[in-house]
N, C-alpha and C positions, 0 to 999 in steps of 0.2 A: 661350577660351570652350568650355564643355563642353555638348554637346547629348545629352539622354537621351530615349529613346523609351520611355514607360512601357508595360508589359504587352506588350513586343515578342514574347515567347514565345507569346502567345495569338493574335497577329494572323497573317493569311495572309502568307507571305513566302517567296520562293524560296530565301532563304539559311537559312531555319530548318531545323535538322536534327532528326532523330528524337530525339536526346538532349536537345535543347532542350525538346521537348514532354514528355518523361519528367520532366525536372527541374522543369518548371512544375507538373506534377501532383503530384510529390513535395512541393514547397513548399506547394501548396494543401492537401494532405492533412495535412501537419505543422501548418500554420496552423489548420485546423479542429480538430485534436486539441488544440492549445494553447488556443484561444479557447472551444471548446465542450466538448471531451472532458474536459479537466482539471477544470473546475468540476463537471461532471456526475459524474465519478469521485470527486471529493471529497465531493459531496453524498450519493452512493449509499453510500460507505464509512461516513460519519458516521451515516446513517439505519440502515444495517445493524447497526452496533455498538449504536446506541440500541435497536433492535428486539430484539436478542438479549441485552441486559443482564438479569441475573436480577432478576425482580420477584416480590414475594410473590403467590401465587395466593389466591383467596378461601378455600381450604381449608388454607392454610399456617398453621402454629402453631409457637411457640418452646417448647423444653423445655430443661431443664438436663441437661447431659451431664457425664461425668467423663473427663478426659484419661487415656488408657491409657499413653501414653509422653510423654517430654519433647518439646515442640515446638522446632524450631530457633529460635535467638535472632535470627538475621539474616533479615529478610524477603527475598523474591525481588528480584533486580535485573534490569536489562536490559528486554527485550521483555515478559517475564512481569509485571514490575512495572507496566508501562504498561497491560496488559490486565486486571489484577486489582487488588484493594485491597492496596497494598504493605505495610500494617501487619498483614496476616493471613498465616498459613502453614498448611499442611495437616498434620494429625497424626491418629492413631487415637484415637477416643473411644468411650465406652460410654454408651448412652442407653436410657431406658425410655419408650416412648410411652404416652400415657394409656390405662390399662386393658390394657396389653400386657406382653410379656416383654422382657427386656433384649437389646439388639442392639449390635453393634460395627460401626463404619464410620469412614471417613475424612472429616473435616470441617475447615472453615476456622476457625482459632482465632487469638487474639492471639499475636504472636511472643513467644517465651520462656515460654509456658505450661508449667508443670511437671506431671509425672504426679500424678494424684490431685486436681488442681485442677478446680473446677467451671467450666464455660463454657456459654454459651447457643448452641444450634444450632437450625436451622430444619428442620422436617419438613413434607412435603406430606400430602395426604389419605390416602396409602397408607403413611404413616409411613416414608418414605424420606428420607434426608438430602439436603438442598438447599444450594446455595451461598447465602451471606448476600446478601440483596437489595442492590443497588447504591444508593448515595446519588445522587439525581437530578443534583446539581451536578457530582459526579465523573463521572457518565456523560456529561454534556454536555461537560465539559472533554475527556474521552477522545475523544468523537465529533469534536470540533473538531481535535484533534491528528491523529487517524487520517485525517480528511478532508484536512487539509493535506498529510499525508505521501502519500496516494494521488494528489492533484493534482500534487505535486512529482515523483513517480516517473513518472507518465504524461507530464508535460512533458519530463522529462529523457530518457525513452525516445523521445519524438517527435523531440526535437532531435538525439539521438544517432543514431537511424536515418536522419534526414534528412542529417546530416553524412556518415555512411557511404556512403549511396547517391550523394550528390553527389560525394564523393571518388572512388567507383568510375566514375561518369560522366566525371569530369574525366580520369581515367587513360585511359579509352577514347578520349576526345577527343585526348589527347596522343599516344597510340599511332597513331591514324588521321592526325594531322598529320605524325608522323615518317614513316609509310608514304608519304604523299602527297609530302612533301618529298624523300624518297629517289627518288621517281619523277620529280619535276619539277625538283629542285634542280640536277642536273648540266647541264640545258639553259641554266641562267642563268649558269653559270660560264664562265670563260675568254674573256671579251670583251676586246678591246684597249682600252686607256685612251685 
């Protein structure tokens, strides 16, 4: 029959070591990070991504531009594709704002756009090129993905740090036990049977 005393590291006890108190605090902090910190980190990451997604301002307008060079045919892959619209690539375009002179700049265009082909680009009130506004559904999906990634990373960091600290504490405990045994052990040996 096994008897366990719950929360023994938190109770007053003459056998409780300093390492037991440190381990109890490490476990508590890791638990708080897992149960509170991870969801909060996920929510903050999602809200931040949503807040910084390109949205058309009141003074934004679309104009037709001409691609100056061929756009790459392969859209971005990896992290860049998650953070941006993966069907768009950046290339040099020439555009003329209403009532203005021709300008050249880099804009997001469909992958595979050929030089000389017309594309639609967004300009702000100062006739500066802007990224294409995000689709709300895509922005929401990206926010969920980044939120889950942030929660997972924080959880893994909390568990990993807890494991490393507890491993270091256990090494110190083993070393202290070895030192104590080296001091006391010889007194226990060599007894006649």
